[in-house]
Jmol script that loads the backbone (N, CA, C; Angstrom):
load data "model"
ATOM      1  N   UNK A   1     -18.833 -18.785   4.808  1.00  0.00           N
ATOM      2  CA  UNK A   1     -19.177 -17.615   5.588  1.00  0.00           C
ATOM      3  C   UNK A   1     -18.865 -16.359   4.759  1.00  0.00           C
ATOM      4  N   UNK A   2     -19.775 -15.436   4.743  1.00  0.00           N
ATOM      5  CA  UNK A   2     -19.600 -14.190   4.023  1.00  0.00           C
ATOM      6  C   UNK A   2     -18.770 -13.221   4.842  1.00  0.00           C
ATOM      7  N   UNK A   3     -17.775 -12.630   4.184  1.00  0.00           N
ATOM      8  CA  UNK A   3     -16.930 -11.634   4.834  1.00  0.00           C
ATOM      9  C   UNK A   3     -17.562 -10.254   4.639  1.00  0.00           C
ATOM     10  N   UNK A   4     -17.543  -9.455   5.666  1.00  0.00           N
ATOM     11  CA  UNK A   4     -17.957  -8.069   5.540  1.00  0.00           C
ATOM     12  C   UNK A   4     -16.687  -7.245   5.346  1.00  0.00           C
ATOM     13  N   UNK A   5     -16.532  -6.687   4.148  1.00  0.00           N
ATOM     14  CA  UNK A   5     -15.349  -5.898   3.820  1.00  0.00           C
ATOM     15  C   UNK A   5     -15.720  -4.425   3.869  1.00  0.00           C
ATOM     16  N   UNK A   6     -14.912  -3.658   4.586  1.00  0.00           N
ATOM     17  CA  UNK A   6     -15.144  -2.218   4.692  1.00  0.00           C
ATOM     18  C   UNK A   6     -13.846  -1.467   4.411  1.00  0.00           C
ATOM     19  N   UNK A   7     -13.997  -0.215   4.021  1.00  0.00           N
ATOM     20  CA  UNK A   7     -12.870   0.688   3.803  1.00  0.00           C
ATOM     21  C   UNK A   7     -12.984   1.827   4.792  1.00  0.00           C
ATOM     22  N   UNK A   8     -11.834   2.301   5.267  1.00  0.00           N
ATOM     23  CA  UNK A   8     -11.838   3.445   6.170  1.00  0.00           C
ATOM     24  C   UNK A   8     -10.630   4.328   5.872  1.00  0.00           C
ATOM     25  N   UNK A   9     -10.763   5.638   6.011  1.00  0.00           N
ATOM     26  CA  UNK A   9      -9.607   6.512   5.820  1.00  0.00           C
ATOM     27  C   UNK A   9      -8.481   6.109   6.761  1.00  0.00           C
ATOM     28  N   UNK A  10      -7.255   6.171   6.264  1.00  0.00           N
ATOM     29  CA  UNK A  10      -6.112   5.759   7.069  1.00  0.00           C
ATOM     30  C   UNK A  10      -5.821   6.734   8.200  1.00  0.00           C
ATOM     31  N   UNK A  11      -6.259   7.990   8.069  1.00  0.00           N
ATOM     32  CA  UNK A  11      -6.052   8.959   9.146  1.00  0.00           C
ATOM     33  C   UNK A  11      -4.600   9.025   9.568  1.00  0.00           C
ATOM     34  N   UNK A  12      -4.339   8.806  10.845  1.00  0.00           N
ATOM     35  CA  UNK A  12      -2.968   8.894  11.368  1.00  0.00           C
ATOM     36  C   UNK A  12      -2.240   7.542  11.337  1.00  0.00           C
ATOM     37  N   UNK A  13      -2.700   6.612  10.530  1.00  0.00           N
ATOM     38  CA  UNK A  13      -2.135   5.251  10.477  1.00  0.00           C
ATOM     39  C   UNK A  13      -1.070   5.099   9.384  1.00  0.00           C
ATOM     40  N   UNK A  14      -0.274   6.130   9.153  1.00  0.00           N
ATOM     41  CA  UNK A  14       0.782   6.100   8.131  1.00  0.00           C
ATOM     42  C   UNK A  14       1.762   4.952   8.384  1.00  0.00           C
ATOM     43  N   UNK A  15       2.153   4.745   9.625  1.00  0.00           N
ATOM     44  CA  UNK A  15       3.097   3.667   9.940  1.00  0.00           C
ATOM     45  C   UNK A  15       2.484   2.299   9.645  1.00  0.00           C
ATOM     46  N   UNK A  16       1.188   2.152   9.881  1.00  0.00           N
ATOM     47  CA  UNK A  16       0.508   0.897   9.573  1.00  0.00           C
ATOM     48  C   UNK A  16       0.599   0.607   8.089  1.00  0.00           C
ATOM     49  N   UNK A  17       0.361   1.613   7.263  1.00  0.00           N
ATOM     50  CA  UNK A  17       0.435   1.412   5.815  1.00  0.00           C
ATOM     51  C   UNK A  17       1.873   1.140   5.395  1.00  0.00           C
ATOM     52  N   UNK A  18       2.832   1.815   5.995  1.00  0.00           N
ATOM     53  CA  UNK A  18       4.241   1.545   5.683  1.00  0.00           C
ATOM     54  C   UNK A  18       4.584   0.087   6.004  1.00  0.00           C
ATOM     55  N   UNK A  19       4.074  -0.429   7.109  1.00  0.00           N
ATOM     56  CA  UNK A  19       4.309  -1.826   7.477  1.00  0.00           C
ATOM     57  C   UNK A  19       3.633  -2.779   6.493  1.00  0.00           C
ATOM     58  N   UNK A  20       2.391  -2.477   6.135  1.00  0.00           N
ATOM     59  CA  UNK A  20       1.676  -3.314   5.174  1.00  0.00           C
ATOM     60  C   UNK A  20       2.355  -3.280   3.808  1.00  0.00           C
ATOM     61  N   UNK A  21       2.954  -2.143   3.456  1.00  0.00           N
ATOM     62  CA  UNK A  21       3.638  -2.029   2.172  1.00  0.00           C
ATOM     63  C   UNK A  21       4.817  -3.004   2.087  1.00  0.00           C
ATOM     64  N   UNK A  22       5.464  -3.280   3.212  1.00  0.00           N
ATOM     65  CA  UNK A  22       6.537  -4.281   3.235  1.00  0.00           C
ATOM     66  C   UNK A  22       6.000  -5.648   2.781  1.00  0.00           C
ATOM     67  N   UNK A  23       4.821  -6.007   3.258  1.00  0.00           N
ATOM     68  CA  UNK A  23       4.208  -7.279   2.870  1.00  0.00           C
ATOM     69  C   UNK A  23       3.833  -7.272   1.389  1.00  0.00           C
ATOM     70  N   UNK A  24       3.329  -6.136   0.904  1.00  0.00           N
ATOM     71  CA  UNK A  24       2.951  -5.986  -0.498  1.00  0.00           C
ATOM     72  C   UNK A  24       4.164  -6.207  -1.402  1.00  0.00           C
ATOM     73  N   UNK A  25       5.272  -5.547  -1.098  1.00  0.00           N
ATOM     74  CA  UNK A  25       6.482  -5.687  -1.910  1.00  0.00           C
ATOM     75  C   UNK A  25       6.959  -7.146  -1.887  1.00  0.00           C
ATOM     76  N   UNK A  26       6.961  -7.752  -0.719  1.00  0.00           N
ATOM     77  CA  UNK A  26       7.373  -9.151  -0.614  1.00  0.00           C
ATOM     78  C   UNK A  26       6.495 -10.046  -1.476  1.00  0.00           C
ATOM     79  N   UNK A  27       5.185  -9.902  -1.364  1.00  0.00           N
ATOM     80  CA  UNK A  27       4.266 -10.764  -2.105  1.00  0.00           C
ATOM     81  C   UNK A  27       4.407 -10.601  -3.615  1.00  0.00           C
ATOM     82  N   UNK A  28       4.581  -9.377  -4.091  1.00  0.00           N
ATOM     83  CA  UNK A  28       4.637  -9.149  -5.530  1.00  0.00           C
ATOM     84  C   UNK A  28       6.035  -9.328  -6.111  1.00  0.00           C
ATOM     85  N   UNK A  29       7.054  -9.418  -5.294  1.00  0.00           N
ATOM     86  CA  UNK A  29       8.414  -9.548  -5.819  1.00  0.00           C
ATOM     87  C   UNK A  29       8.604 -10.837  -6.606  1.00  0.00           C
ATOM     88  N   UNK A  30       7.839 -11.868  -6.321  1.00  0.00           N
ATOM     89  CA  UNK A  30       7.992 -13.118  -7.061  1.00  0.00           C
ATOM     90  C   UNK A  30       7.505 -13.003  -8.507  1.00  0.00           C
ATOM     91  N   UNK A  31       6.729 -11.965  -8.828  1.00  0.00           N
ATOM     92  CA  UNK A  31       6.210 -11.799 -10.180  1.00  0.00           C
ATOM     93  C   UNK A  31       7.092 -10.895 -11.045  1.00  0.00           C
ATOM     94  N   UNK A  32       8.082 -10.247 -10.475  1.00  0.00           N
ATOM     95  CA  UNK A  32       8.954  -9.356 -11.228  1.00  0.00           C
ATOM     96  C   UNK A  32       9.940 -10.179 -12.036  1.00  0.00           C
ATOM     97  N   UNK A  33      10.153  -9.771 -13.290  1.00  0.00           N
ATOM     98  CA  UNK A  33      11.105 -10.479 -14.144  1.00  0.00           C
ATOM     99  C   UNK A  33      12.531 -10.253 -13.659  1.00  0.00           C
ATOM    100  N   UNK A  34      12.815  -9.045 -13.201  1.00  0.00           N
ATOM    101  CA  UNK A  34      14.126  -8.744 -12.629  1.00  0.00           C
ATOM    102  C   UNK A  34      13.914  -8.185 -11.238  1.00  0.00           C
ATOM    103  N   UNK A  35      14.874  -8.360 -10.401  1.00  0.00           N
ATOM    104  CA  UNK A  35      14.757  -7.867  -9.020  1.00  0.00           C
ATOM    105  C   UNK A  35      14.707  -6.348  -9.032  1.00  0.00           C
ATOM    106  N   UNK A  36      13.648  -5.767  -8.520  1.00  0.00           N
ATOM    107  CA  UNK A  36      13.478  -4.317  -8.536  1.00  0.00           C
ATOM    108  C   UNK A  36      13.972  -3.644  -7.271  1.00  0.00           C
ATOM    109  N   UNK A  37      13.924  -4.343  -6.165  1.00  0.00           N
ATOM    110  CA  UNK A  37      14.389  -3.779  -4.899  1.00  0.00           C
ATOM    111  C   UNK A  37      15.142  -4.850  -4.131  1.00  0.00           C
ATOM    112  N   UNK A  38      16.061  -4.415  -3.339  1.00  0.00           N
ATOM    113  CA  UNK A  38      16.860  -5.336  -2.539  1.00  0.00           C
ATOM    114  C   UNK A  38      16.545  -5.138  -1.060  1.00  0.00           C
ATOM    115  N   UNK A  39      16.640  -6.201  -0.312  1.00  0.00           N
ATOM    116  CA  UNK A  39      16.484  -6.114   1.132  1.00  0.00           C
ATOM    117  C   UNK A  39      17.670  -5.384   1.745  1.00  0.00           C
ATOM    118  N   UNK A  40      17.391  -4.601   2.760  1.00  0.00           N
ATOM    119  CA  UNK A  40      18.475  -3.946   3.500  1.00  0.00           C
ATOM    120  C   UNK A  40      19.106  -4.969   4.442  1.00  0.00           C
ATOM    121  N   UNK A  41      20.185  -4.592   5.068  1.00  0.00           N
ATOM    122  CA  UNK A  41      20.833  -5.457   6.048  1.00  0.00           C
ATOM    123  C   UNK A  41      19.947  -5.705   7.264  1.00  0.00           C
ATOM    124  N   UNK A  42      18.951  -4.835   7.464  1.00  0.00           N
ATOM    125  CA  UNK A  42      17.993  -5.016   8.568  1.00  0.00           C
ATOM    126  C   UNK A  42      16.855  -5.949   8.172  1.00  0.00           C
ATOM    127  N   UNK A  43      16.869  -6.409   6.897  1.00  0.00           N
ATOM    128  CA  UNK A  43      15.831  -7.334   6.443  1.00  0.00           C
ATOM    129  C   UNK A  43      14.550  -6.661   5.999  1.00  0.00           C
ATOM    130  N   UNK A  44      14.628  -5.390   5.611  1.00  0.00           N
ATOM    131  CA  UNK A  44      13.447  -4.665   5.160  1.00  0.00           C
ATOM    132  C   UNK A  44      13.648  -4.177   3.731  1.00  0.00           C
ATOM    133  N   UNK A  45      12.542  -4.064   3.000  1.00  0.00           N
ATOM    134  CA  UNK A  45      12.585  -3.438   1.690  1.00  0.00           C
ATOM    135  C   UNK A  45      12.653  -1.930   1.879  1.00  0.00           C
ATOM    136  N   UNK A  46      13.152  -1.191   0.877  1.00  0.00           N
ATOM    137  CA  UNK A  46      13.162   0.274   1.004  1.00  0.00           C
ATOM    138  C   UNK A  46      11.741   0.801   1.195  1.00  0.00           C
ATOM    139  N   UNK A  47      11.579   1.897   1.917  1.00  0.00           N
ATOM    140  CA  UNK A  47      10.243   2.462   2.091  1.00  0.00           C
ATOM    141  C   UNK A  47       9.708   3.012   0.763  1.00  0.00           C
ATOM    142  N   UNK A  48       8.413   3.051   0.632  1.00  0.00           N
ATOM    143  CA  UNK A  48       7.773   3.607  -0.558  1.00  0.00           C
ATOM    144  C   UNK A  48       8.019   5.113  -0.564  1.00  0.00           C
ATOM    145  N   UNK A  49       8.742   5.638  -1.563  1.00  0.00           N
ATOM    146  CA  UNK A  49       9.171   7.040  -1.507  1.00  0.00           C
ATOM    147  C   UNK A  49       8.052   8.069  -1.582  1.00  0.00           C
ATOM    148  N   UNK A  50       6.880   7.714  -2.086  1.00  0.00           N
ATOM    149  CA  UNK A  50       5.785   8.675  -2.234  1.00  0.00           C
ATOM    150  C   UNK A  50       4.706   8.515  -1.162  1.00  0.00           C
ATOM    151  N   UNK A  51       4.969   7.718  -0.140  1.00  0.00           N
ATOM    152  CA  UNK A  51       3.938   7.467   0.859  1.00  0.00           C
ATOM    153  C   UNK A  51       3.433   8.749   1.521  1.00  0.00           C
ATOM    154  N   UNK A  52       4.331   9.642   1.895  1.00  0.00           N
ATOM    155  CA  UNK A  52       3.908  10.879   2.563  1.00  0.00           C
ATOM    156  C   UNK A  52       2.937  11.694   1.710  1.00  0.00           C
ATOM    157  N   UNK A  53       3.062  11.602   0.388  1.00  0.00           N
ATOM    158  CA  UNK A  53       2.194  12.403  -0.489  1.00  0.00           C
ATOM    159  C   UNK A  53       0.716  12.031  -0.340  1.00  0.00           C
ATOM    160  N   UNK A  54       0.432  10.838   0.157  1.00  0.00           N
ATOM    161  CA  UNK A  54      -0.963  10.429   0.332  1.00  0.00           C
ATOM    162  C   UNK A  54      -1.607  11.115   1.537  1.00  0.00           C
ATOM    163  N   UNK A  55      -0.816  11.800   2.320  1.00  0.00           N
ATOM    164  CA  UNK A  55      -1.334  12.614   3.433  1.00  0.00           C
ATOM    165  C   UNK A  55      -1.197  14.104   3.124  1.00  0.00           C
ATOM    166  N   UNK A  56      -0.425  14.442   2.093  1.00  0.00           N
ATOM    167  CA  UNK A  56      -0.158  15.848   1.779  1.00  0.00           C
ATOM    168  C   UNK A  56      -0.905  16.347   0.550  1.00  0.00           C
ATOM    169  N   UNK A  57      -1.157  15.490  -0.419  1.00  0.00           N
ATOM    170  CA  UNK A  57      -1.765  15.872  -1.698  1.00  0.00           C
ATOM    171  C   UNK A  57      -3.269  15.579  -1.667  1.00  0.00           C
ATOM    172  N   UNK A  58      -4.115  16.601  -1.882  1.00  0.00           N
ATOM    173  CA  UNK A  58      -5.560  16.368  -1.833  1.00  0.00           C
ATOM    174  C   UNK A  58      -6.077  15.444  -2.941  1.00  0.00           C
ATOM    175  N   UNK A  59      -5.269  15.202  -3.990  1.00  0.00           N
ATOM    176  CA  UNK A  59      -5.675  14.293  -5.064  1.00  0.00           C
ATOM    177  C   UNK A  59      -5.285  12.840  -4.786  1.00  0.00           C
ATOM    178  N   UNK A  60      -4.798  12.583  -3.584  1.00  0.00           N
ATOM    179  CA  UNK A  60      -4.412  11.221  -3.201  1.00  0.00           C
ATOM    180  C   UNK A  60      -5.132  10.839  -1.913  1.00  0.00           C
ATOM    181  N   UNK A  61      -5.339   9.544  -1.751  1.00  0.00           N
ATOM    182  CA  UNK A  61      -6.035   9.070  -0.550  1.00  0.00           C
ATOM    183  C   UNK A  61      -5.474   7.722  -0.116  1.00  0.00           C
ATOM    184  N   UNK A  62      -5.321   7.554   1.179  1.00  0.00           N
ATOM    185  CA  UNK A  62      -4.880   6.286   1.763  1.00  0.00           C
ATOM    186  C   UNK A  62      -6.041   5.708   2.571  1.00  0.00           C
ATOM    187  N   UNK A  63      -6.348   4.443   2.316  1.00  0.00           N
ATOM    188  CA  UNK A  63      -7.446   3.767   2.998  1.00  0.00           C
ATOM    189  C   UNK A  63      -6.969   2.446   3.569  1.00  0.00           C
ATOM    190  N   UNK A  64      -7.594   2.029   4.641  1.00  0.00           N
ATOM    191  CA  UNK A  64      -7.375   0.698   5.207  1.00  0.00           C
ATOM    192  C   UNK A  64      -8.547  -0.191   4.817  1.00  0.00           C
ATOM    193  N   UNK A  65      -8.257  -1.451   4.567  1.00  0.00           N
ATOM    194  CA  UNK A  65      -9.275  -2.448   4.248  1.00  0.00           C
ATOM    195  C   UNK A  65      -9.454  -3.319   5.483  1.00  0.00           C
ATOM    196  N   UNK A  66     -10.700  -3.555   5.853  1.00  0.00           N
ATOM    197  CA  UNK A  66     -11.008  -4.446   6.972  1.00  0.00           C
ATOM    198  C   UNK A  66     -11.936  -5.554   6.493  1.00  0.00           C
ATOM    199  N   UNK A  67     -11.707  -6.758   6.985  1.00  0.00           N
ATOM    200  CA  UNK A  67     -12.573  -7.904   6.723  1.00  0.00           C
ATOM    201  C   UNK A  67     -13.102  -8.373   8.068  1.00  0.00           C
ATOM    202  N   UNK A  68     -14.394  -8.276   8.239  1.00  0.00           N
ATOM    203  CA  UNK A  68     -15.035  -8.601   9.521  1.00  0.00           C
ATOM    204  C   UNK A  68     -14.388  -7.840  10.672  1.00  0.00           C
ATOM    205  N   UNK A  69     -14.007  -6.602  10.412  1.00  0.00           N
ATOM    206  CA  UNK A  69     -13.437  -5.742  11.439  1.00  0.00           C
ATOM    207  C   UNK A  69     -11.933  -5.848  11.613  1.00  0.00           C
ATOM    208  N   UNK A  70     -11.317  -6.894  11.070  1.00  0.00           N
ATOM    209  CA  UNK A  70      -9.872  -7.090  11.221  1.00  0.00           C
ATOM    210  C   UNK A  70      -9.128  -6.442  10.056  1.00  0.00           C
ATOM    211  N   UNK A  71      -7.991  -5.864  10.339  1.00  0.00           N
ATOM    212  CA  UNK A  71      -7.166  -5.256   9.305  1.00  0.00           C
ATOM    213  C   UNK A  71      -6.808  -6.295   8.254  1.00  0.00           C
ATOM    214  N   UNK A  72      -7.038  -5.959   6.971  1.00  0.00           N
ATOM    215  CA  UNK A  72      -6.800  -6.918   5.893  1.00  0.00           C
ATOM    216  C   UNK A  72      -5.921  -6.366   4.777  1.00  0.00           C
ATOM    217  N   UNK A  73      -5.734  -5.050   4.709  1.00  0.00           N
ATOM    218  CA  UNK A  73      -4.922  -4.498   3.634  1.00  0.00           C
ATOM    219  C   UNK A  73      -5.060  -2.992   3.558  1.00  0.00           C
ATOM    220  N   UNK A  74      -4.632  -2.445   2.411  1.00  0.00           N
ATOM    221  CA  UNK A  74      -4.646  -0.998   2.232  1.00  0.00           C
ATOM    222  C   UNK A  74      -4.872  -0.652   0.769  1.00  0.00           C
ATOM    223  N   UNK A  75      -5.269   0.573   0.539  1.00  0.00           N
ATOM    224  CA  UNK A  75      -5.397   1.149  -0.797  1.00  0.00           C
ATOM    225  C   UNK A  75      -4.669   2.475  -0.804  1.00  0.00           C
ATOM    226  N   UNK A  76      -3.927   2.730  -1.870  1.00  0.00           N
ATOM    227  CA  UNK A  76      -3.338   4.042  -2.103  1.00  0.00           C
ATOM    228  C   UNK A  76      -3.904   4.509  -3.440  1.00  0.00           C
ATOM    229  N   UNK A  77      -4.727   5.538  -3.407  1.00  0.00           N
ATOM    230  CA  UNK A  77      -5.448   5.994  -4.594  1.00  0.00           C
ATOM    231  C   UNK A  77      -4.867   7.319  -5.065  1.00  0.00           C
ATOM    232  N   UNK A  78      -4.576   7.385  -6.375  1.00  0.00           N
ATOM    233  CA  UNK A  78      -4.116   8.632  -6.975  1.00  0.00           C
ATOM    234  C   UNK A  78      -4.618   8.700  -8.418  1.00  0.00           C
ATOM    235  N   UNK A  79      -4.172   9.686  -9.154  1.00  0.00           N
ATOM    236  CA  UNK A  79      -4.630   9.886 -10.519  1.00  0.00           C
ATOM    237  C   UNK A  79      -3.696   9.287 -11.573  1.00  0.00           C
ATOM    238  N   UNK A  80      -2.743   8.484 -11.166  1.00  0.00           N
ATOM    239  CA  UNK A  80      -1.781   7.882 -12.092  1.00  0.00           C
ATOM    240  C   UNK A  80      -2.196   6.451 -12.409  1.00  0.00           C
ATOM    241  N   UNK A  81      -1.980   6.048 -13.646  1.00  0.00           N
ATOM    242  CA  UNK A  81      -2.305   4.688 -14.058  1.00  0.00           C
ATOM    243  C   UNK A  81      -1.033   3.970 -14.480  1.00  0.00           C
ATOM    244  N   UNK A  82      -0.780   2.827 -13.877  1.00  0.00           N
ATOM    245  CA  UNK A  82       0.391   2.038 -14.261  1.00  0.00           C
ATOM    246  C   UNK A  82       0.195   1.394 -15.632  1.00  0.00           C
ATOM    247  N   UNK A  83      -1.058   1.339 -16.091  1.00  0.00           N
ATOM    248  CA  UNK A  83      -1.349   0.752 -17.389  1.00  0.00           C
ATOM    249  C   UNK A  83      -1.289   1.787 -18.508  1.00  0.00           C
ATOM    250  N   UNK A  84      -1.029   3.049 -18.164  1.00  0.00           N
ATOM    251  CA  UNK A  84      -0.948   4.092 -19.176  1.00  0.00           C
ATOM    252  C   UNK A  84      -2.297   4.667 -19.562  1.00  0.00           C
ATOM    253  N   UNK A  85      -3.339   4.306 -18.852  1.00  0.00           N
ATOM    254  CA  UNK A  85      -4.664   4.832 -19.126  1.00  0.00           C
ATOM    255  C   UNK A  85      -4.850   6.159 -18.424  1.00  0.00           C
ATOM    256  N   UNK A  86      -5.678   7.019 -18.979  1.00  0.00           N
ATOM    257  CA  UNK A  86      -5.934   8.298 -18.298  1.00  0.00           C
ATOM    258  C   UNK A  86      -6.962   8.067 -17.199  1.00  0.00           C
ATOM    259  N   UNK A  87      -6.773   8.765 -16.103  1.00  0.00           N
ATOM    260  CA  UNK A  87      -7.655   8.616 -14.943  1.00  0.00           C
ATOM    261  C   UNK A  87      -8.459   9.878 -14.741  1.00  0.00           C
TER     262      UNK A  87
END
end "model"
wireframe off; spacefill off
backbone 0.3
color backbone group
């Protein structure tokens, strides 16, 4: 079955992206050579410190990903490259 994938502006869904970011950190933590973040006593990873900037900086954008209408993930777009490439 073909999935219909769509993107939509996150709008006022900042908390949704913060929640999804917890899953992102968990999923990618197994690939880190050294532990980069520790779980709090409440069982959560630290919040992403630059998340608010995606609602404040016009050069950044937060999007939600949907697959067949259901929430499937998020995108945080900015002008920085983790690979050291110019954007």
